[in-house]
N, C-alpha and C positions, 0 to 999 in steps of 0.2 A: 234496824241497825243492831241486830242481835250479835253481830261479830265485834261489837264495841269499837267500831271505826268512827272517826269524827264525822260530823254532819257534812263537812266540805268533801271528805273522801267519798262519802256515800253519794252525794250529788254528782260528783265527777264520774263515778262509776256508772250511775244511771244514765247520764248524758252520753257517755261513751257507748253504752249499750244501745241507746236509741240511734245514735249516729251509725253504728254498724248495721242495724236493722234497716234503716232508710237506704243506705248504700246497697245493701243486699236486695231490697225490694226494687230499686232502680235497675240493678244488674239483671235480676230475673225478668223484669218487664221488657228489657231490651235484648235479652238473650235470643239468639237464633241458633238452633242446633246445627251441627255440621251437616252439610248436604250429602245425601247419598248414604247416610248411616242408618236411617230408619229410627233414630233416637228422637223421641218427642220430649218436650219439656215436662209433660206429665210423667213419662217413664223415668226421667232423670230425677224428678222430685220424689217419686215413689222409691227409687233405689236408695237415695240419700236417707229417707225416713226409715227404710228397712234396716240399713246399716247402723243408723243412730239407735234404733230401738233394740238391736241385737247386742249393743255394747253395754 
């Protein structure tokens, strides 16, 4: 809580973060790449990581 936020705000922020991650994990688990594109889930994840690391 180095940002001097209240305990309540801190807990709400952490819970929101967990909820996003869970939804993202559910999405990734159910994702089916578009047919005929040759794009795999692994390739998409690698591209996202590369873009994130470049910024």
